[in-house]
Structures are given as C-alpha cells and as structure tokens.
C-alpha positions as CSV (number, residue, x, y, z in Angstrom):
1,M,31.0,-18.1,43.3
2,Y,33.1,-20.9,44.8
3,L,31.2,-20.6,48.1
4,L,27.9,-21.1,46.2
5,F,29.4,-24.1,44.3
6,I,30.5,-26.0,47.5
7,L,27.1,-25.3,49.0
8,L,24.8,-26.2,46.2
9,F,26.8,-28.8,44.1
10,P,26.1,-31.7,46.5
11,L,22.4,-30.8,46.7
12,A,22.1,-30.7,42.9
13,L,23.8,-34.0,42.5
14,G,21.9,-35.6,45.4
15,S,18.6,-34.3,43.9
16,F,19.5,-35.9,40.6
17,L,20.2,-39.2,42.3
18,L,16.9,-39.1,44.2
19,L,14.8,-38.1,41.2
20,A,16.5,-39.8,38.2
21,K,17.5,-42.9,40.1
22,P,20.4,-43.9,37.8
23,K,21.9,-47.4,38.1
24,N,25.4,-46.2,38.6
25,A,24.7,-44.1,41.7
26,F,27.9,-45.1,43.5
27,V,30.2,-43.8,40.7
28,I,28.2,-40.6,40.4
29,S,28.2,-40.0,44.2
30,L,31.8,-40.8,44.7
31,T,33.0,-38.7,41.7
32,G,30.8,-35.8,42.9
33,S,32.1,-36.0,46.4
34,I,35.7,-35.9,45.2
35,I,35.0,-32.9,43.0
36,E,33.4,-31.2,46.0
37,A,36.5,-32.0,48.1
38,I,38.8,-30.4,45.5
39,A,36.6,-27.3,45.4
40,V,36.6,-27.1,49.2
41,A,40.4,-27.4,49.2
42,Y,40.6,-24.5,46.7
43,V,38.3,-22.3,48.9
44,L,40.4,-23.1,52.0
45,I,43.6,-22.2,50.2
46,Q,42.0,-18.9,49.1
47,S,40.8,-18.1,52.6
48,S,44.2,-18.8,54.1
49,Q,45.8,-16.3,51.7
50,S,43.2,-13.6,52.3
51,P,43.6,-11.3,55.4
52,N,39.8,-11.1,55.7
53,A,37.1,-13.8,55.6
54,L,35.8,-14.8,52.1
55,T,32.2,-13.4,52.0
56,I,29.3,-13.2,49.6
57,S,25.9,-11.8,50.2
58,Y,22.6,-11.7,48.3
59,P,19.2,-10.2,49.5
60,W,17.0,-13.0,50.9
61,I,14.2,-11.1,52.6
62,P,15.4,-7.5,52.5
63,E,12.3,-6.2,54.1
64,A,13.2,-8.1,57.2
65,G,17.0,-7.6,57.0
66,L,17.7,-11.2,56.1
67,S,20.3,-12.0,53.6
68,F,21.7,-15.1,51.9
69,S,25.2,-14.4,53.1
70,L,28.1,-16.9,53.3
71,W,31.6,-16.6,54.7
72,V,34.8,-18.6,55.3
73,D,37.3,-17.8,58.0
74,G,39.8,-19.8,60.1
75,I,37.1,-21.2,62.4
76,N,34.4,-22.5,60.1
77,G,37.0,-23.3,57.4
78,I,38.2,-26.2,59.6
79,L,34.7,-27.7,59.7
80,I,34.0,-27.1,56.0
81,G,37.3,-28.9,55.2
82,L,36.3,-31.7,57.5
83,T,33.0,-32.2,55.7
84,G,34.6,-32.1,52.3
85,L,37.3,-34.5,53.4
86,L,35.0,-37.1,55.0
87,I,32.2,-37.4,52.6
88,P,34.3,-39.2,49.9
89,F,35.3,-41.8,52.6
90,I,31.7,-42.2,53.7
91,V,30.5,-42.7,50.2
92,G,33.5,-45.0,49.5
93,S,32.7,-47.1,52.5
94,T,29.5,-48.3,50.7
95,A,31.5,-49.9,47.8
96,N,30.6,-53.5,47.1
97,T,27.5,-53.4,49.3
98,E,23.8,-53.4,48.5
99,K,23.7,-49.7,49.3
100,A,26.4,-48.7,46.8
101,N,24.1,-48.2,43.8
102,N,21.0,-47.3,45.8
103,P,20.3,-43.8,44.5
104,V,18.1,-42.9,47.5
105,Y,20.9,-43.8,49.9
106,Q,23.6,-41.9,48.0
107,G,21.3,-39.0,47.3
108,L,20.5,-38.5,51.0
109,I,24.2,-38.6,51.9
110,L,24.9,-35.7,49.4
111,A,21.8,-33.8,50.5
112,M,23.1,-34.1,54.1
113,Q,26.4,-32.6,52.9
114,T,24.7,-29.5,51.7
115,A,22.9,-29.0,55.0
116,L,26.2,-29.5,56.9
117,V,28.2,-27.2,54.7
118,G,25.4,-24.6,54.8
119,S,25.3,-24.4,58.6
120,F,29.1,-23.8,58.7
121,L,29.1,-21.3,55.8
122,A,26.1,-19.2,57.0
123,K,26.9,-15.6,58.0
124,D,23.2,-14.8,58.5
125,A,21.9,-16.3,61.8
126,F,18.5,-17.3,60.4
127,L,20.3,-19.0,57.4
128,F,22.4,-20.8,59.9
129,Y,19.2,-21.9,61.7
130,F,17.7,-23.0,58.4
131,F,20.6,-25.4,57.6
132,F,20.8,-26.4,61.3
133,E,17.3,-27.7,61.0
134,A,17.5,-28.9,57.4
135,S,20.2,-31.4,58.4
136,L,17.7,-33.4,60.4
137,L,15.7,-34.4,57.3
138,P,18.3,-36.4,55.3
139,I,19.7,-38.1,58.4
140,Y,16.2,-38.9,59.6
141,F,15.2,-40.6,56.3
142,L,18.6,-42.3,56.0
143,S,18.3,-43.8,59.5
144,A,14.6,-44.5,59.4
145,Q,14.7,-46.3,56.1
146,F,18.0,-48.1,56.3
147,G,18.7,-48.5,60.0
148,G,18.5,-51.5,62.3
149,E,16.0,-52.8,64.8
150,N,13.5,-50.3,66.3
151,R,14.8,-47.7,63.9
152,I,11.5,-45.9,63.5
153,A,11.0,-45.3,67.2
154,I,14.6,-44.4,67.9
155,T,15.0,-42.1,64.9
156,F,11.7,-40.3,65.7
157,K,13.0,-39.7,69.3
158,F,16.1,-38.2,67.9
159,F,14.2,-36.0,65.5
160,V,11.7,-34.7,68.1
161,Y,14.4,-34.3,70.8
162,T,16.7,-32.2,68.6
163,L,13.8,-30.2,67.0
164,F,12.5,-29.3,70.4
165,G,15.9,-28.1,71.5
166,S,16.2,-26.0,68.4
167,L,13.1,-24.0,69.4
168,F,15.2,-22.5,72.2
169,L,17.7,-21.3,69.6
170,L,15.0,-19.8,67.4
171,I,13.3,-17.9,70.3
172,G,16.7,-16.6,71.4
173,L,17.7,-15.5,67.8
174,I,14.4,-13.7,67.4
175,Y,14.8,-11.9,70.7
176,V,18.3,-10.6,69.8
177,Y,17.3,-9.9,66.2
178,L,14.4,-7.6,67.3
179,R,16.8,-5.5,69.3
180,T,19.4,-4.8,66.6
181,P,19.8,-1.1,65.8
182,G,18.5,0.5,62.6
183,A,15.2,1.1,60.9
184,V,15.3,-2.6,59.6
185,A,16.5,-5.3,62.0
186,S,19.5,-7.3,60.9
187,S,20.2,-11.0,61.3
188,D,23.9,-10.8,60.3
189,I,25.9,-12.8,62.9
190,E,28.3,-10.0,63.5
191,V,25.5,-7.5,64.1
192,L,23.8,-9.9,66.4
193,V,27.0,-10.4,68.4
194,E,27.3,-6.6,68.9
195,T,23.6,-6.3,69.9
196,A,23.7,-9.3,72.3
197,R,26.8,-8.1,74.1
198,S,25.0,-4.8,74.9
199,L,22.1,-6.6,76.6
200,P,21.8,-6.5,80.4
201,A,23.2,-9.4,82.4
202,T,19.7,-11.0,83.1
203,S,18.9,-11.2,79.5
204,Q,22.3,-12.6,78.6
205,N,21.9,-15.3,81.3
206,Y,18.6,-16.5,79.9
207,L,19.8,-16.3,76.3
208,F,23.0,-18.2,77.1
209,L,20.9,-21.0,78.5
210,A,18.5,-21.0,75.5
211,F,21.3,-21.1,72.9
212,F,23.4,-23.6,74.8
213,I,20.6,-26.1,75.4
214,A,20.0,-26.2,71.6
215,F,23.7,-26.9,70.9
216,A,24.1,-29.2,73.9
217,I,21.4,-31.5,72.5
218,K,23.0,-31.5,69.1
219,M,26.5,-32.3,70.4
220,P,25.3,-33.9,72.8
221,I,26.6,-33.4,76.4
222,F,25.3,-34.7,79.7
223,P,22.4,-34.8,80.5
224,F,21.0,-34.1,77.0
225,H,22.6,-37.2,75.5
226,T,19.9,-39.8,75.8
227,W,19.1,-39.9,72.1
228,Q,22.7,-40.4,71.0
229,P,23.7,-44.0,71.9
230,D,20.6,-45.6,70.4
231,T,20.6,-43.4,67.3
232,Y,24.3,-44.0,66.6
233,T,23.9,-47.8,67.1
234,T,20.7,-48.2,65.1
235,S,21.7,-46.0,62.2
236,P,23.4,-47.6,59.2
237,A,27.1,-47.3,59.3
238,Q,27.2,-44.2,57.0
239,G,24.5,-42.6,59.1
240,S,26.6,-43.1,62.2
241,M,29.6,-41.7,60.4
242,L,27.6,-38.5,59.4
243,L,26.3,-38.1,62.9
244,G,29.5,-38.7,64.8
245,G,32.0,-37.5,62.3
246,I,30.4,-34.2,61.2
247,M,26.9,-33.5,62.5
248,L,27.7,-33.2,66.2
249,K,30.3,-30.5,65.3
250,M,27.4,-28.2,64.4
251,G,26.7,-28.0,68.1
252,T,30.3,-27.3,69.1
253,Y,30.6,-24.8,66.2
254,G,27.5,-23.0,67.4
255,V,28.9,-22.5,70.8
256,I,32.1,-21.1,69.4
257,R,30.5,-18.9,66.8
258,L,27.4,-17.7,68.6
259,V,27.3,-18.4,72.4
260,L,30.8,-17.3,73.4
261,P,30.9,-13.9,71.6
262,M,27.2,-13.1,72.1
263,F,26.8,-13.7,75.8
264,P,30.0,-13.0,77.8
265,L,28.0,-12.2,81.0
266,G,26.0,-15.4,80.6
267,L,29.3,-17.3,80.2
268,I,30.5,-15.8,83.5
269,T,27.3,-16.9,85.2
270,W,26.8,-20.3,83.8
271,G,30.2,-21.3,82.3
272,T,31.5,-23.2,85.4
273,S,28.2,-25.1,85.7
274,V,28.1,-26.3,82.1
275,M,31.8,-27.1,82.3
276,I,31.0,-29.4,85.2
277,L,28.2,-31.1,83.2
278,S,30.6,-31.5,80.3
279,I,33.2,-33.2,82.6
280,I,30.5,-35.4,84.2
281,G,29.7,-36.5,80.6
282,I,33.4,-37.4,80.0
283,I,33.6,-39.7,83.1
284,Y,30.0,-41.1,82.6
285,G,30.4,-41.8,78.9
286,S,33.8,-43.5,79.5
287,I,32.5,-45.7,82.3
288,I,29.5,-46.8,80.3
289,A,31.7,-47.5,77.3
290,I,33.8,-49.9,79.4
291,Q,30.7,-51.9,80.2
292,Q,29.4,-52.2,76.6
293,K,29.1,-55.6,74.9
294,D,28.2,-54.1,71.5
295,A,31.3,-52.7,69.7
296,K,29.3,-50.0,67.8
297,R,27.6,-48.9,71.0
298,L,31.0,-48.7,72.7
299,I,32.3,-46.4,69.9
300,A,29.1,-44.3,70.4
301,Y,29.7,-43.7,74.1
302,S,33.4,-43.0,73.4
303,S,32.3,-40.2,71.0
304,F,30.0,-38.8,73.8
305,A,33.0,-38.7,76.2
306,H,35.2,-36.9,73.6
307,V,32.5,-34.3,73.0
308,G,32.3,-33.5,76.7
309,L,36.0,-32.6,76.7
310,M,35.5,-30.4,73.6
311,S,32.7,-28.6,75.3
312,A,34.7,-28.0,78.5
313,G,37.6,-26.6,76.6
314,I,35.4,-24.3,74.5
315,L,33.8,-22.9,77.6
316,T,37.1,-21.8,79.0
317,G,37.0,-19.2,76.3
318,S,40.8,-19.5,76.0
319,L,43.0,-19.6,72.9
320,A,44.2,-23.2,73.9
321,G,40.6,-24.3,74.5
322,I,39.1,-23.1,71.2
323,Q,42.2,-24.1,69.1
324,G,42.2,-27.5,70.9
325,A,38.5,-28.0,70.2
326,L,38.8,-27.1,66.5
327,Y,41.7,-29.5,66.1
328,Q,39.9,-32.2,68.1
329,M,36.8,-31.8,66.0
330,L,38.9,-32.5,62.9
331,S,40.7,-35.5,64.5
332,H,37.6,-37.0,66.1
333,G,35.8,-36.8,62.7
334,I,38.6,-38.8,61.0
335,N,38.9,-41.3,63.8
336,I,35.3,-42.0,64.3
337,V,34.5,-42.5,60.6
338,G,37.4,-45.0,60.5
339,L,36.2,-46.9,63.6
340,F,32.6,-47.1,62.5
341,F,33.7,-48.4,59.2
342,I,35.9,-51.1,60.8
343,I,32.9,-52.2,63.0
344,E,30.8,-52.4,59.8
345,I,33.4,-54.5,58.1
346,I,33.5,-56.9,61.1
347,E,29.7,-57.0,61.2
348,R,29.4,-57.7,57.4
349,R,31.7,-60.8,57.8
350,T,30.6,-62.1,61.1
351,K,26.9,-60.9,61.3
352,T,27.5,-59.7,64.8
353,R,28.9,-56.8,66.8
354,E,29.1,-58.6,70.1
355,I,32.6,-58.2,71.5
356,A,32.5,-61.6,73.3
357,Q,31.9,-63.5,70.1
358,L,34.9,-62.0,68.3
359,G,38.6,-62.7,68.6
360,G,41.7,-63.6,66.5
361,I,40.7,-61.4,63.6
362,T,44.4,-60.3,63.2
363,Q,45.2,-63.8,62.1
364,A,43.0,-63.4,59.1
365,S,43.5,-59.7,58.3
366,Y,46.7,-58.2,59.6
367,M,46.0,-54.9,57.8
368,L,42.6,-54.5,59.4
369,S,44.2,-55.0,62.8
370,V,46.8,-52.3,62.1
371,A,44.2,-49.9,60.9
372,F,42.0,-50.6,64.0
373,V,45.0,-50.1,66.4
374,V,46.1,-46.8,64.7
375,L,42.7,-45.3,64.6
376,S,42.0,-46.4,68.2
377,L,45.3,-45.0,69.5
378,G,44.4,-41.7,67.7
379,S,41.1,-41.8,69.6
380,V,42.8,-42.2,73.0
381,A,45.3,-39.4,72.2
382,L,48.6,-41.4,71.9
383,P,51.5,-38.9,71.2
384,L,52.3,-38.6,67.5
385,T,48.6,-39.3,66.6
386,N,46.1,-36.6,65.6
387,G,44.1,-37.1,68.8
388,F,47.0,-36.1,71.1
389,I,47.2,-32.5,69.8
390,G,43.6,-31.5,70.5
391,E,43.3,-33.4,73.7
392,F,46.5,-31.9,75.1
393,L,45.3,-28.3,74.3
394,L,41.8,-29.0,75.7
395,L,43.1,-30.5,79.0
396,K,45.6,-27.6,79.3
397,S,42.8,-25.1,78.9
398,V,40.6,-26.8,81.5
399,F,43.5,-27.2,83.9
400,D,44.4,-23.5,83.6
401,Q,40.8,-22.6,84.3
402,D,40.5,-24.9,87.4
403,M,43.1,-27.4,88.6
404,W,40.6,-29.9,90.0
405,M,38.4,-29.9,86.9
406,G,41.5,-30.4,84.8
407,I,42.6,-33.4,86.9
408,I,39.2,-35.0,86.7
409,A,38.9,-34.4,83.0
410,G,42.4,-35.9,82.6
411,I,41.0,-39.3,83.9
412,T,39.4,-39.6,80.4
413,I,42.8,-40.6,79.1
414,I,43.0,-43.6,81.5
415,L,39.4,-44.6,81.0
416,G,39.7,-44.2,77.2
417,A,42.7,-46.5,77.1
418,V,40.7,-49.1,79.2
419,Y,37.7,-49.4,76.9
420,T,39.7,-49.0,73.7
421,L,42.4,-51.6,74.5
422,R,39.7,-54.0,75.8
423,L,37.9,-53.7,72.4
424,I,41.1,-54.3,70.5
425,Q,42.2,-57.2,72.6
426,K,38.8,-59.0,72.6
427,S,38.2,-58.5,68.8
428,M,41.6,-58.5,67.1
429,F,43.7,-60.8,69.3
430,G,43.3,-63.9,71.3
431,N,42.0,-67.2,70.0
432,V,40.0,-67.4,66.8
433,S,36.3,-67.8,67.6
434,R,33.7,-70.0,65.8
435,I,32.5,-67.0,63.7
436,T,35.9,-65.5,62.9
437,K,37.7,-68.6,61.8
438,E,36.8,-67.9,58.1
439,F,37.1,-64.1,58.4
440,E,38.0,-62.7,55.0
441,D,40.8,-60.2,54.4
442,L,40.2,-56.6,53.4
443,T,39.1,-55.9,49.8
444,S,40.7,-53.3,47.6
445,A,37.8,-51.0,48.1
446,E,38.0,-51.3,51.9
447,K,41.8,-50.6,51.8
448,M,41.2,-47.5,49.7
449,V,39.1,-46.1,52.6
450,L,41.1,-47.3,55.6
451,V,44.7,-46.6,54.4
452,P,44.2,-42.9,53.8
453,L,42.4,-42.5,57.1
454,V,45.3,-44.2,58.9
455,I,47.8,-41.9,57.1
456,L,45.7,-38.8,58.2
457,V,45.9,-40.0,61.8
458,L,49.7,-40.0,61.7
459,L,50.0,-36.8,59.7
460,G,47.7,-35.0,62.1
461,G,50.0,-36.0,65.0
462,I,53.2,-35.0,63.2
463,F,52.2,-31.8,61.4
464,P,49.6,-30.1,63.6
465,Q,50.7,-26.6,62.7
466,V,49.2,-26.7,59.3
467,V,45.7,-26.7,60.9
468,L,46.6,-24.6,63.9
469,N,48.2,-21.8,61.8
470,Y,45.1,-21.8,59.6
471,S,42.7,-21.1,62.4
472,A,45.1,-19.0,64.6
473,E,44.1,-15.5,63.4
474,S,40.4,-16.0,63.7
475,V,40.6,-17.7,67.1
476,E,42.8,-14.9,68.4
477,K,40.3,-12.3,67.3
478,L,37.6,-14.3,69.1
479,T,39.5,-14.6,72.3
480,Q,40.4,-10.9,72.2
481,L,36.7,-10.2,72.0
482,L,36.0,-12.4,75.0
483,N,38.8,-10.9,77.1
C-alpha cells in the first residue's frame, strides 16, 4: 500500500494543481512534497528491516504476462530516497518567485516526481519502460514553457534525442521478453535477467549495445551528450535541478539494474570500450567546463564529467564500483541541486550568469559564499564531504580494473578543482563589480533551502555507512551474480 502511495500521491496532487489551478499552489506543492518525503522515509526504513525486497504486484495485461509490480531493495531505495529528499528543496527554491504560485509549474514538478519514482520502483520491465518514457513529458513542458532563449528548439532536440535512444531499449526488451520460458512470456525483471543470461554471446553483445545506448543518452556519456549542456542551461532552474539531480540517475540505474545482470558476455566484450568512452567524457567535460563563461553552463559540464566517472565505476561490475556509483548518485544530486539554486539566486539579483561580470558577492552575502564553497567542495570530492566517499570508491574500482584508466580518471580531481575554484574566486571574491555592488543578502526562504543542503553535504562525508550499509546486501547479491 505504501509503495502505491509514494508512486501515485505526487501524480494525484500534481493533477489537482494542473486542473483546479488553485491560487496557493506553492503551499500545496511544498506540503505535498514533504508528506511524500516522510512516506518515502517510512518505506526505506521498512525495506532496511526486511531481509527481502518489499514487493507488490497486480495483473496489468495478464494475457501478455505483464504486471503492475513494484519493489524496493537496497539499490533502488537509494534513488527513491534521493527523489523524495530533493523534491521539497526543488519546490522550496521557487519561494518568493513568480513561479511559486503557478499551478502549472508546480503541477509539472509533482508529475515528474511520479515518473521518476515509478521508473525506480518498477519490477516489471515494460512498466519501467513506461515510466522511463513518461518522465520526458513533464520535463519537456516545464522547459519548453518556462525555459530561456531558444527553449523550443533545444527542448525538442532533447525530447527527440532521448526518445530515439529509448527505441533501442524497447526493441531489446521485446527480444528478451519473447524468449522467456513458459506458455505466457513474462516481463518480470528477474525473469528477463535469467533469460538474457542464457542467450548466446552474439545476442548478448547486440543487446548490451542496444540497452546501453538508451541509458548512455539518458545519463549522458560521451559521445551521446550533445543535448545535455544546452538543455541544462536553457531549462528553468528547477528543470535543471530535476534533470541533473534526479533524471540522469535513471540511466545509471538502468545500467545497474538491467545491463549488468542481463548481459555478462556483452559486458566482457564491450565493457572496456564503453569505460574508455566514459573516461574520455570525464576529461572532455572537465576541460570544456574550465573554458565556460556562463556559470550555469559550467555546472552542466561538471555534471557531465561526474556522470562519466559513475559510468566507468559501474562498468567494472565490482562491489566498490557499484556502491561508489550509488553513493555518488546521492551526493551528486544534493550538490547539483544546491549549485543550480545558487546560480539562480545570483541571476535573480544581477540579471546575468556571466562569470566575468560577477565578483565580491561574499561582501554582501557571507552565508551565500559559505554555502557555495561547501557545495562546490563536495562536488570536487574534498575529504569529509559527501562527494569524497563515492568518488574514492569509483576511482578505486577503475584503478583495480586497469591502472592506466584509473590514473587518467583520477585527473578529474585536479580538473574539477580548477574549474570549481575559478568559479568561486571569480564570483564570490575579488572586487565588487558594477552589478554586484547592491547584491542583497539571502532571504529566509533561500536559507531554508541552502542550509539543510550544506548540512547534508557534511553529514554525507562524516557518516557514509548509513547509506553504504543500506545498499550493501543488494549490491553484494548483484556482484555475486556477475562473478
């Protein structure tokens, strides 16, 4: 019952906002997102106490073996928790803006939450595909209606690009589904895993590529990333938070949940090649980030670089790689939401995101500078911040797999420090510029978003075992299957 609630409650509330268009949309949306977060926390506590995954299942299309089945284990629980945690902050970041009481804006955010939670909860592969595709609709309308310059063309490119990639996933799912044993084929993920593992090497090789391309576009990794920088930059701040903070994790989750266990022979054939592409993306994204003049675009490229490391770690198929990726997904989501929000705060007050035009903001808002520094240091994996734990495990897994790839991937720490410290120095410190001399300090609503995020960055670096212990059993089962 609780699984159905955390899936459908945001959709019901979002639909109410879209249809009824109440004047107090912000209060309704924020209250609903907090209730959802509490319900998610309860589900995660229950799943941590149960030796087996929480599961419910109802007939969907019984004649075809499709079911409306949901589950929670130590792997998807991390991402369901991330979604429940971040949405209240994303909604809260609209306070005191023209979007706060816009029922369409708030309704689309909540509808997006259902699509995200549904993709992580789904135990039926076609149900996963349904939510995987459904997530495109709310983010498309959110970005197309409320985005910046050239938003229609950029958002349409994003929509078509990701939709095209998903067709590879659909074809691959149908191929495996038709080969499941029994009088009626089954689309249960565990059944599909057993079926796919029994396929010959040639089939697994092609299917690995089909599945991975779909997820590589969603993440994205090099060279499937061309939609990402423009979309992140053009989308409204909350759209960028949804894309970078949560939606890209649908791709990394898909690789962990489907690609690794289903196609071990494909992983042997293509694993090294796609790891190399992922590492190229780390270096490429970091170098491009260093050259950026737009602060939001810099954050977008930094996110692209971080995803490359997650992908490389996952593809090692090791305990450290998968655990590190899950922890980094959680940390990255917290950090990127905070950073995008800070960039929005700066843009609201100065009407620009050009790094060269900023400077001296710390003299007007010391607390904003502290929050920016802490979130940025978490992003570049400073010890005792949340980003250090996941990045350390990921680099260890890649290094154990191949020393030279590990060394090259480790360069991301240096490059990340370069573009991050440059952004901090140019925007927060130095002389006050013409447009920052009357910069206003943080409002109470802005502090209510940033202060908890900063605390989470520090807690994540000091108490990582809370998360690592939660996912340990499920990840160990997966790695045993791989080995």
